[in-house]
The first five atom37 places (N, CA, C, CB, O) and aatype in JSON, in Angstrom:
{
  "aatype": [12, 0, 14, 1, 15, 0, 10, 9, 6, 0, 15, 2, 10, 9, 10, 6, 0, 6, 1, 3, 13, 5, 1, 19, 19, 0, 10, 1, 3, 15, 10, 14, 0, 0, 19, 9, 8, 15, 16, 10, 15, 16, 13, 0, 0, 0, 0, 15, 3, 13, 11, 10, 13, 0, 5, 15, 10, 5, 8, 14, 15, 2, 6, 11, 19, 19, 2, 0, 10, 16, 0],
  "atom_mask": [
    [1, 1, 1, 1, 1],
    [1, 1, 1, 1, 1],
    [1, 1, 1, 1, 1],
    [1, 1, 1, 1, 1],
    [1, 1, 1, 1, 1],
    [1, 1, 1, 1, 1],
    [1, 1, 1, 1, 1],
    [1, 1, 1, 1, 1],
    [1, 1, 1, 1, 1],
    [1, 1, 1, 1, 1],
    [1, 1, 1, 1, 1],
    [1, 1, 1, 1, 1],
    [1, 1, 1, 1, 1],
    [1, 1, 1, 1, 1],
    [1, 1, 1, 1, 1],
    [1, 1, 1, 1, 1],
    [1, 1, 1, 1, 1],
    [1, 1, 1, 1, 1],
    [1, 1, 1, 1, 1],
    [1, 1, 1, 1, 1],
    [1, 1, 1, 1, 1],
    [1, 1, 1, 1, 1],
    [1, 1, 1, 1, 1],
    [1, 1, 1, 1, 1],
    [1, 1, 1, 1, 1],
    [1, 1, 1, 1, 1],
    [1, 1, 1, 1, 1],
    [1, 1, 1, 1, 1],
    [1, 1, 1, 1, 1],
    [1, 1, 1, 1, 1],
    [1, 1, 1, 1, 1],
    [1, 1, 1, 1, 1],
    [1, 1, 1, 1, 1],
    [1, 1, 1, 1, 1],
    [1, 1, 1, 1, 1],
    [1, 1, 1, 1, 1],
    [1, 1, 1, 1, 1],
    [1, 1, 1, 1, 1],
    [1, 1, 1, 1, 1],
    [1, 1, 1, 1, 1],
    [1, 1, 1, 1, 1],
    [1, 1, 1, 1, 1],
    [1, 1, 1, 1, 1],
    [1, 1, 1, 1, 1],
    [1, 1, 1, 1, 1],
    [1, 1, 1, 1, 1],
    [1, 1, 1, 1, 1],
    [1, 1, 1, 1, 1],
    [1, 1, 1, 1, 1],
    [1, 1, 1, 1, 1],
    [1, 1, 1, 1, 1],
    [1, 1, 1, 1, 1],
    [1, 1, 1, 1, 1],
    [1, 1, 1, 1, 1],
    [1, 1, 1, 1, 1],
    [1, 1, 1, 1, 1],
    [1, 1, 1, 1, 1],
    [1, 1, 1, 1, 1],
    [1, 1, 1, 1, 1],
    [1, 1, 1, 1, 1],
    [1, 1, 1, 1, 1],
    [1, 1, 1, 1, 1],
    [1, 1, 1, 1, 1],
    [1, 1, 1, 1, 1],
    [1, 1, 1, 1, 1],
    [1, 1, 1, 1, 1],
    [1, 1, 1, 1, 1],
    [1, 1, 1, 1, 1],
    [1, 1, 1, 1, 1],
    [1, 1, 1, 1, 1],
    [1, 1, 1, 1, 1]
  ],
  "atom_positions": [
    [[20.65, 2.5, -5.54], [19.96, 2.18, -4.31], [20.05, 0.67, -4.11], [18.48, 2.67, -4.35], [19.79, -0.1, -5.04]],
    [[20.4, 0.24, -2.92], [20.5, -1.18, -2.59], [19.11, -1.8, -2.68], [21.11, -1.39, -1.18], [18.11, -1.12, -2.44]],
    [[19.03, -3.11, -3.02], [17.72, -3.75, -3.14], [16.86, -3.62, -1.88], [17.89, -5.21, -3.47], [15.66, -3.37, -1.98]],
    [[17.47, -3.79, -0.71], [16.69, -3.66, 0.53], [16.15, -2.24, 0.68], [17.55, -4.04, 1.77], [15.0, -2.04, 1.06]],
    [[16.98, -1.26, 0.37], [16.52, 0.13, 0.43], [15.4, 0.38, -0.55], [17.69, 1.1, 0.16], [14.45, 1.12, -0.27]],
    [[15.5, -0.24, -1.72], [14.45, -0.07, -2.72], [13.14, -0.67, -2.23], [14.86, -0.72, -4.05], [12.08, -0.09, -2.46]],
    [[13.2, -1.82, -1.56], [11.98, -2.42, -1.02], [11.37, -1.55, 0.06], [12.27, -3.81, -0.47], [10.15, -1.38, 0.13]],
    [[12.2, -1.0, 0.9], [11.7, -0.12, 1.96], [11.1, 1.15, 1.36], [12.82, 0.24, 2.96], [10.06, 1.61, 1.81]],
    [[11.76, 1.7, 0.35], [11.22, 2.87, -0.32], [9.88, 2.54, -0.97], [12.22, 3.4, -1.38], [8.94, 3.34, -0.92]],
    [[9.79, 1.37, -1.58], [8.52, 0.96, -2.19], [7.44, 0.83, -1.13], [8.69, -0.38, -2.95], [6.29, 1.23, -1.36]],
    [[7.79, 0.28, 0.01], [6.78, 0.15, 1.08], [6.34, 1.53, 1.56], [7.34, -0.67, 2.26], [5.16, 1.73, 1.87]],
    [[7.26, 2.46, 1.63], [6.89, 3.83, 2.03], [5.95, 4.46, 1.01], [8.14, 4.7, 2.2], [5.02, 5.17, 1.38]],
    [[6.19, 4.21, -0.27], [5.31, 4.74, -1.32], [3.92, 4.13, -1.23], [5.91, 4.48, -2.7], [2.92, 4.8, -1.48]],
    [[3.87, 2.85, -0.87], [2.58, 2.19, -0.71], [1.81, 2.83, 0.43], [2.76, 0.68, -0.47], [0.61, 3.08, 0.32]],
    [[2.5, 3.08, 1.54], [1.84, 3.72, 2.68], [1.38, 5.14, 2.32], [2.78, 3.75, 3.89], [0.33, 5.59, 2.79]],
    [[2.16, 5.83, 1.51], [1.76, 7.17, 1.06], [0.53, 7.09, 0.17], [2.92, 7.85, 0.3], [-0.35, 7.95, 0.24]],
    [[0.47, 6.06, -0.66], [-0.71, 5.87, -1.52], [-1.96, 5.65, -0.69], [-0.49, 4.7, -2.48], [-3.05, 6.08, -1.06]],
    [[-1.8, 4.97, 0.43], [-2.96, 4.78, 1.31], [-3.46, 6.11, 1.85], [-2.59, 3.84, 2.48], [-4.67, 6.32, 1.97]],
    [[-2.54, 7.02, 2.17], [-2.95, 8.35, 2.63], [-3.65, 9.1, 1.49], [-1.72, 9.16, 3.15], [-4.62, 9.82, 1.72]],
    [[-3.14, 8.94, 0.26], [-3.79, 9.57, -0.88], [-5.21, 9.04, -1.06], [-2.97, 9.34, -2.16], [-6.11, 9.78, -1.43]],
    [[-5.38, 7.76, -0.8], [-6.71, 7.14, -0.88], [-7.7, 7.88, 0.0], [-6.65, 5.67, -0.49], [-8.85, 8.1, -0.4]],
    [[-7.28, 8.26, 1.18], [-8.16, 8.97, 2.09], [-8.61, 10.31, 1.49], [-7.47, 9.2, 3.43], [-9.74, 10.75, 1.7]],
    [[-7.71, 10.94, 0.75], [-8.08, 12.21, 0.1], [-9.06, 11.97, -1.05], [-6.82, 12.93, -0.42], [-9.95, 12.79, -1.3]],
    [[-8.89, 10.85, -1.75], [-9.79, 10.51, -2.85], [-11.21, 10.26, -2.32], [-9.28, 9.27, -3.61], [-12.19, 10.61, -2.98]],
    [[-11.3, 9.67, -1.16], [-12.61, 9.41, -0.56], [-13.42, 10.69, -0.45], [-12.44, 8.75, 0.82], [-14.65, 10.67, -0.56]],
    [[-12.74, 11.79, -0.22], [-13.44, 13.07, -0.08], [-14.17, 13.48, -1.36], [-12.43, 14.16, 0.31], [-15.09, 14.3, -1.31]],
    [[-13.78, 12.93, -2.5], [-14.42, 13.27, -3.77], [-15.66, 12.43, -4.06], [-13.44, 13.11, -4.9], [-16.32, 12.63, -5.08]],
    [[-15.98, 11.52, -3.19], [-17.04, 10.56, -3.49], [-18.41, 11.19, -3.71], [-17.14, 9.58, -2.38], [-19.25, 10.58, -4.37]],
    [[-18.65, 12.36, -3.2], [-19.96, 12.99, -3.38], [-20.24, 13.42, -4.81], [-20.07, 14.19, -2.47], [-21.39, 13.67, -5.18]],
    [[-19.19, 13.51, -5.62], [-19.39, 13.96, -7.01], [-19.48, 12.8, -8.01], [-18.25, 14.88, -7.41], [-19.55, 13.03, -9.21]],
    [[-19.49, 11.56, -7.51], [-19.56, 10.4, -8.4], [-20.81, 9.57, -8.12], [-18.3, 9.53, -8.23], [-21.35, 9.63, -7.01]],
    [[-21.28, 8.79, -9.12], [-22.44, 7.91, -8.89], [-22.14, 6.88, -7.8], [-22.84, 7.21, -10.2], [-21.01, 6.42, -7.67]],
    [[-23.16, 6.52, -7.04], [-22.98, 5.61, -5.9], [-22.39, 4.26, -6.31], [-24.32, 5.38, -5.22], [-21.53, 3.74, -5.6]],
    [[-22.82, 3.7, -7.42], [-22.32, 2.39, -7.86], [-20.82, 2.46, -8.16], [-23.09, 1.91, -9.09], [-20.07, 1.53, -7.84]],
    [[-20.4, 3.54, -8.78], [-18.97, 3.72, -9.09], [-18.18, 3.85, -7.79], [-18.75, 4.97, -9.99], [-17.11, 3.26, -7.65]],
    [[-18.7, 4.63, -6.88], [-18.03, 4.83, -5.58], [-17.86, 3.5, -4.86], [-18.83, 5.81, -4.7], [-16.77, 3.15, -4.43]],
    [[-18.95, 2.77, -4.74], [-18.9, 1.51, -3.99], [-17.91, 0.54, -4.6], [-20.29, 0.88, -3.93], [-17.09, -0.03, -3.88]],
    [[-17.98, 0.34, -5.89], [-17.09, -0.6, -6.58], [-15.63, -0.18, -6.47], [-17.48, -0.73, -8.04], [-14.76, -0.98, -6.13]],
    [[-15.38, 1.08, -6.76], [-14.0, 1.59, -6.75], [-13.4, 1.57, -5.35], [-13.96, 3.0, -7.31], [-12.29, 1.09, -5.16]],
    [[-14.13, 2.09, -4.4], [-13.6, 2.16, -3.04], [-13.43, 0.78, -2.42], [-14.52, 3.0, -2.17], [-12.46, 0.55, -1.7]],
    [[-14.35, -0.13, -2.7], [-14.21, -1.48, -2.16], [-12.95, -2.16, -2.7], [-15.44, -2.33, -2.5], [-12.2, -2.77, -1.94]],
    [[-12.74, -2.05, -3.99], [-11.56, -2.65, -4.61], [-10.29, -2.0, -4.11], [-11.64, -2.53, -6.14], [-9.33, -2.68, -3.75]],
    [[-10.28, -0.68, -4.08], [-9.08, 0.04, -3.67], [-8.77, -0.18, -2.19], [-9.22, 1.53, -3.96], [-7.61, -0.31, -1.8]],
    [[-9.81, -0.23, -1.36], [-9.6, -0.45, 0.07], [-8.99, -1.82, 0.33], [-10.92, -0.31, 0.84], [-8.1, -1.96, 1.16]],
    [[-9.46, -2.82, -0.38], [-8.91, -4.17, -0.2], [-7.45, -4.21, -0.64], [-9.73, -5.2, -1.0], [-6.61, -4.8, 0.03]],
    [[-7.16, -3.58, -1.77], [-5.77, -3.55, -2.25], [-4.88, -2.75, -1.3], [-5.7, -2.95, -3.67], [-3.76, -3.16, -1.01]],
    [[-5.38, -1.63, -0.83], [-4.59, -0.8, 0.09], [-4.29, -1.56, 1.38], [-5.34, 0.51, 0.41], [-3.19, -1.47, 1.92]],
    [[-5.26, -2.29, 1.86], [-5.06, -3.07, 3.08], [-3.99, -4.13, 2.87], [-6.37, -3.73, 3.52], [-3.11, -4.31, 3.71]],
    [[-4.06, -4.84, 1.74], [-3.06, -5.86, 1.43], [-1.67, -5.24, 1.3], [-3.42, -6.6, 0.15], [-0.7, -5.78, 1.83]],
    [[-1.59, -4.12, 0.6], [-0.29, -3.46, 0.41], [0.26, -2.92, 1.73], [-0.41, -2.32, -0.6], [1.46, -2.95, 1.96]],
    [[-0.63, -2.43, 2.59], [-0.18, -1.92, 3.88], [0.44, -3.05, 4.71], [-1.36, -1.27, 4.64], [1.5, -2.89, 5.31]],
    [[-0.23, -4.19, 4.73], [0.31, -5.34, 5.45], [1.65, -5.77, 4.88], [-0.67, -6.51, 5.42], [2.58, -6.1, 5.62]],
    [[1.75, -5.77, 3.55], [3.01, -6.13, 2.89], [4.11, -5.14, 3.27], [2.83, -6.17, 1.37], [5.23, -5.53, 3.6]],
    [[3.78, -3.86, 3.22], [4.77, -2.82, 3.55], [5.23, -2.96, 4.99], [4.18, -1.43, 3.31], [6.42, -2.84, 5.27]],
    [[4.3, -3.19, 5.89], [4.67, -3.35, 7.29], [5.52, -4.6, 7.49], [3.41, -3.42, 8.17], [6.45, -4.59, 8.3]],
    [[5.21, -5.66, 6.77], [5.98, -6.89, 6.93], [7.41, -6.73, 6.45], [5.3, -8.04, 6.19], [8.33, -7.33, 7.0]],
    [[7.6, -5.92, 5.42], [8.96, -5.68, 4.93], [9.81, -4.96, 5.96], [8.93, -4.88, 3.63], [11.02, -5.17, 6.02]],
    [[9.19, -4.12, 6.75], [9.93, -3.33, 7.72], [10.08, -4.03, 9.07], [9.25, -2.0, 7.9], [10.79, -3.54, 9.94]],
    [[9.4, -5.16, 9.24], [9.46, -5.86, 10.53], [10.77, -6.65, 10.63], [8.23, -6.82, 10.7], [11.11, -7.4, 9.72]],
    [[11.5, -6.49, 11.75], [12.8, -7.16, 11.9], [12.75, -8.68, 11.75], [13.38, -6.83, 13.23], [13.73, -9.28, 11.31]],
    [[11.64, -9.31, 12.11], [11.56, -10.76, 12.01], [11.58, -11.25, 10.56], [10.31, -11.26, 12.7], [11.81, -12.43, 10.32]],
    [[11.34, -10.37, 9.62], [11.33, -10.75, 8.21], [12.62, -10.4, 7.5], [10.17, -10.08, 7.51], [12.68, -10.46, 6.27]],
    [[13.64, -10.03, 8.23], [14.9, -9.62, 7.61], [15.48, -10.72, 6.7], [15.92, -9.26, 8.68], [15.98, -10.42, 5.62]],
    [[15.4, -11.98, 7.14], [15.92, -13.07, 6.31], [15.15, -13.2, 5.01], [15.86, -14.4, 7.08], [15.73, -13.45, 3.95]],
    [[13.84, -13.02, 5.08], [13.02, -13.09, 3.87], [13.37, -11.96, 2.92], [11.52, -13.05, 4.22], [13.55, -12.17, 1.72]],
    [[13.46, -10.74, 3.45], [13.81, -9.58, 2.63], [15.19, -9.77, 2.02], [13.76, -8.28, 3.46], [15.4, -9.48, 0.84]],
    [[16.13, -10.25, 2.82], [17.48, -10.48, 2.3], [17.47, -11.53, 1.2], [18.41, -10.92, 3.43], [18.2, -11.39, 0.21]],
    [[16.67, -12.58, 1.34], [16.59, -13.62, 0.31], [15.97, -13.05, -0.97], [15.76, -14.82, 0.81], [16.41, -13.39, -2.08]],
    [[14.95, -12.19, -0.82], [14.31, -11.6, -1.99], [15.24, -10.64, -2.74], [13.05, -10.86, -1.58], [15.12, -10.46, -3.95]],
    [[16.15, -10.04, -2.0], [17.01, -9.03, -2.61], [18.41, -9.53, -2.93], [17.11, -7.84, -1.71], [19.26, -8.76, -3.37]],
    [[18.65, -10.82, -2.71], [19.99, -11.39, -2.97], [20.27, -11.49, -4.45], [20.12, -12.77, -2.33], [21.34, -11.95, -4.85]]
  ]
}
């Protein structure tokens, strides 16, 4: 797999993980509130950062950056 394709595939996996996060949220009723709050807050922040990163990799204006990273 070409480096650029690998980055795009990684970004797709990150976006898929965000969808999985939504399914995990459904389990929150079976866990203590403190665990839920801490875990979801941390994961939501990371998911948001990864989503922005994934979107930036796929944006045409960043092609030079992606090409430099994969050279």
